[in-house]
C-alpha positions as CSV (number, residue, x, y, z in Angstrom):
1,M,24.3,30.7,-30.0
2,S,22.1,27.9,-31.4
3,V,22.8,24.3,-30.4
4,S,23.6,21.6,-32.9
5,I,24.8,18.0,-32.7
6,N,26.6,16.6,-35.8
7,G,25.0,19.3,-37.9
8,T,21.5,18.8,-36.6
9,A,19.8,21.8,-34.9
10,V,18.5,21.1,-31.4
11,D,15.3,22.8,-30.1
12,T,16.3,23.8,-26.5
13,A,13.1,25.7,-25.7
14,V,11.2,22.7,-24.4
15,W,14.0,21.5,-22.1
16,P,15.0,22.8,-18.7
17,T,18.6,23.3,-19.9
18,A,20.4,23.3,-23.3
19,E,22.7,20.6,-21.9
20,L,19.7,18.2,-21.4
21,A,18.4,19.0,-24.9
22,A,21.9,18.2,-26.4
23,V,22.1,14.9,-24.5
24,H,18.7,13.9,-25.7
25,E,19.8,14.6,-29.3
26,L,23.0,12.6,-28.8
27,L,21.0,9.6,-27.6
28,R,18.5,10.0,-30.5
29,Q,21.3,9.9,-33.0
30,R,22.8,6.9,-31.4
31,A,19.5,5.1,-31.5
32,Q,19.1,5.9,-35.1
33,A,22.7,4.7,-35.9
34,L,21.8,1.4,-34.3
35,G,18.7,1.1,-36.4
36,F,16.3,1.3,-33.5
37,V,14.4,4.4,-34.9
38,A,14.0,6.0,-38.2
39,H,14.8,9.7,-39.0
40,G,11.8,11.9,-38.3
41,A,10.1,9.3,-36.0
42,N,7.5,10.6,-33.6
43,A,8.3,11.4,-30.0
44,A,6.9,8.1,-28.6
45,D,8.9,6.0,-30.9
46,T,12.0,8.0,-30.3
47,E,11.7,7.7,-26.6
48,R,11.3,3.9,-26.8
49,A,14.3,3.7,-29.1
50,I,16.4,5.7,-26.6
51,E,15.3,3.4,-23.8
52,R,16.3,0.4,-25.9
53,T,19.7,2.0,-26.7
54,L,20.4,2.6,-23.0
55,A,19.2,-0.9,-22.0
56,E,21.5,-2.6,-24.5
57,E,24.6,-0.3,-24.2
58,V,24.7,0.8,-20.6
59,A,25.7,-1.9,-18.1
60,V,24.6,-1.1,-14.5
61,P,26.2,-3.4,-11.9
62,E,24.2,-4.8,-9.0
63,P,25.3,-3.5,-5.6
64,T,27.0,-6.0,-3.3
65,E,25.8,-6.7,0.3
66,E,29.0,-5.0,1.6
67,E,28.2,-1.9,-0.5
68,C,24.7,-1.8,0.7
69,R,25.7,-2.0,4.4
70,R,28.3,0.7,4.0
71,W,25.8,3.0,2.3
72,Y,23.2,2.4,5.0
73,Q,25.8,3.2,7.8
74,A,27.0,6.3,6.0
75,N,23.5,7.7,5.4
76,P,21.3,6.8,8.4
77,Q,19.1,9.9,7.9
78,R,17.9,8.5,4.6
79,F,16.4,5.4,6.2
80,R,13.9,6.7,8.8
81,S,10.2,6.2,9.4
82,G,7.8,8.9,10.3
83,D,9.9,12.0,9.5
84,L,7.5,14.8,8.8
85,V,8.1,18.2,7.2
86,Y,5.8,21.2,7.0
87,A,6.7,23.1,3.8
88,R,5.6,25.7,1.3
89,H,6.6,26.1,-2.3
90,I,6.3,28.4,-5.3
91,L,6.1,26.6,-8.7
92,F,7.3,28.1,-11.9
93,Q,5.7,25.6,-14.3
94,I,7.4,24.5,-17.5
95,T,5.1,23.6,-20.4
96,P,5.8,22.8,-24.1
97,G,7.0,26.0,-25.7
98,S,7.9,27.8,-22.4
99,P,10.9,30.1,-22.6
100,V,12.9,27.9,-20.1
101,P,15.9,30.2,-19.6
102,A,13.7,33.2,-18.9
103,V,11.5,31.2,-16.5
104,R,14.6,30.0,-14.7
105,A,16.0,33.5,-14.5
106,V,12.8,34.8,-12.9
107,A,12.7,31.9,-10.4
108,E,16.4,32.5,-9.5
109,A,15.8,36.2,-8.9
110,M,12.8,35.5,-6.7
111,L,14.7,32.8,-4.7
112,Q,17.4,35.3,-3.9
113,E,14.8,37.9,-2.9
114,L,13.1,35.4,-0.6
115,R,16.4,34.2,0.9
116,A,16.9,37.8,2.0
117,K,13.3,38.6,2.8
118,P,11.5,35.3,3.8
119,D,8.4,37.2,5.1
120,L,7.5,37.9,1.4
121,F,7.1,34.2,0.7
122,E,3.3,34.0,1.1
123,A,2.7,37.1,-1.0
124,R,5.0,35.9,-3.8
125,A,3.4,32.5,-3.8
126,R,-0.1,33.9,-4.1
127,T,0.8,36.0,-7.1
128,N,3.4,33.9,-8.9
129,S,3.0,30.2,-8.2
130,N,1.5,28.0,-10.8
131,C,0.3,25.4,-8.2
132,P,-3.2,25.4,-6.7
133,S,-1.4,25.8,-3.3
134,A,-0.9,29.5,-4.4
135,E,-4.3,30.2,-2.9
136,N,-2.9,29.3,0.5
137,G,0.4,31.1,0.2
138,G,2.1,28.0,-1.2
139,Q,1.3,25.9,1.9
140,L,1.7,22.1,1.2
141,G,0.9,21.1,4.8
142,Q,2.4,18.0,6.4
143,L,4.6,15.9,4.1
144,Q,6.3,12.5,4.6
145,R,8.6,10.4,2.4
146,G,6.7,9.2,-0.7
147,D,4.3,12.1,-0.8
148,T,6.1,14.0,-3.6
149,V,8.2,13.4,-6.7
150,P,11.8,12.1,-5.9
151,E,13.6,15.4,-6.6
152,F,11.3,17.3,-4.4
153,E,11.5,14.7,-1.6
154,K,15.3,14.7,-1.7
155,A,15.3,18.5,-1.2
156,L,12.9,18.2,1.7
157,F,14.7,15.4,3.6
158,E,18.3,15.4,2.6
159,D,19.3,17.6,5.6
160,A,17.9,19.4,8.6
161,A,17.6,22.9,7.0
162,I,14.8,25.2,8.0
163,G,13.6,28.2,6.1
164,V,13.9,29.0,2.3
165,L,16.1,26.4,0.8
166,P,19.2,27.8,-1.0
167,K,18.7,26.3,-4.4
168,L,15.9,25.9,-7.0
169,V,14.5,22.4,-7.2
170,T,13.9,21.1,-10.7
171,T,11.2,18.5,-11.3
172,R,9.1,17.5,-14.3
173,H,6.6,20.1,-13.2
174,G,9.1,23.0,-13.4
175,F,11.2,25.0,-11.0
176,H,10.3,25.2,-7.3
177,I,11.3,27.6,-4.5
178,I,10.8,25.6,-1.3
179,A,10.5,26.8,2.3
180,V,10.6,24.3,5.2
181,D,8.8,25.6,8.3
182,Q,9.0,22.7,10.7
183,R,10.5,19.2,11.0
184,I,9.3,16.3,13.2
185,A,11.9,13.5,13.5
186,G,10.8,9.9,13.1
187,R,12.8,6.8,14.0
188,Q,15.7,5.0,12.5
189,L,14.8,1.8,10.6
190,P,17.0,-1.3,11.0
191,Y,19.0,-2.4,8.0
192,E,17.1,-5.6,7.5
193,L,13.9,-3.7,6.9
194,V,15.4,-1.3,4.3
195,R,17.9,-3.5,2.5
196,E,15.9,-3.4,-0.8
197,Q,15.5,0.4,-0.5
198,V,19.3,0.7,0.0
199,A,20.0,-1.5,-2.9
200,A,17.6,0.5,-5.1
201,E,19.3,3.7,-4.2
202,L,22.7,2.3,-5.0
203,R,21.4,1.0,-8.3
204,C,20.2,4.5,-9.2
205,R,23.5,6.0,-8.3
206,S,25.3,3.3,-10.4
207,E,23.0,4.0,-13.3
208,A,23.6,7.7,-13.1
209,R,27.4,7.2,-13.2
210,A,27.1,4.7,-16.1
211,L,24.8,7.0,-18.0
212,S,27.1,10.0,-17.4
213,Q,30.1,8.0,-18.7
214,Y,28.1,6.8,-21.7
215,V,27.1,10.3,-22.6
216,R,30.7,11.5,-22.3
217,L,31.7,8.7,-24.8
218,L,29.0,9.9,-27.2
219,A,30.0,13.5,-26.8
220,G,33.7,12.6,-27.4
221,S,32.9,11.5,-31.0
222,A,30.3,14.1,-31.8
223,A,30.5,17.6,-33.4
224,I,28.8,19.8,-30.8
225,E,28.1,23.5,-31.2
226,G,26.5,26.0,-28.8
227,V,26.8,24.0,-25.6
228,E,29.5,22.5,-23.5
229,L,29.3,18.8,-22.7
230,E,32.1,17.0,-20.8
231,A,33.6,14.6,-23.4
232,T,36.2,12.0,-23.7
233,A,37.9,10.5,-26.8
234,S,37.5,6.9,-25.6
235,P,35.9,4.6,-28.1
236,L,32.1,4.1,-28.0
237,V,30.8,1.0,-26.3
238,Q,30.8,-1.8,-28.8
């Protein structure tokens, strides 16, 4: 089924999921309703208008010192120095016009194959990965925090898993199958050295919750077809 928001058809082909495409259209329509962008505006103007809309309508609270300390104590593994990972990946790249659902389906099928037969990873990387590392069987070598995009880094360092990770990792580059071959533990950093990092992480989490709530409010007052978005009937932020 095609996707539409308030009668406007949504092009889902250029987005990783139909849900993301629908959310973007909800935000574009809200920006237009606020007078921040004209109908038919180019992509750059539309993105700036959406950013302005979110900045003006989504309040993100600053974390308190107590919240920061609690988060640090509950997640010590996130605040370490010198943690190293040796990893490989297979990239299924997404470019404008890519058939995203089909690419995801192929990636998911290969992930399940490699979870069952990890010895095939090198061969599959050489023939299927859209990354230059394909020439080396997907080898990325030694990685530390900050070396990769945030979504990839989170998958590498969020736990102590070894082997082919159980889920696809989605980044702006596309879908990744990741295998972790070795981990070398670093040292725990004291709270005083990472306080700003802790606060930044909590701000990101608060922003994600606030944005999720805002989208639900928009969805609650919209006519949505072809995709399921969690919605509420609460009035839109004034």
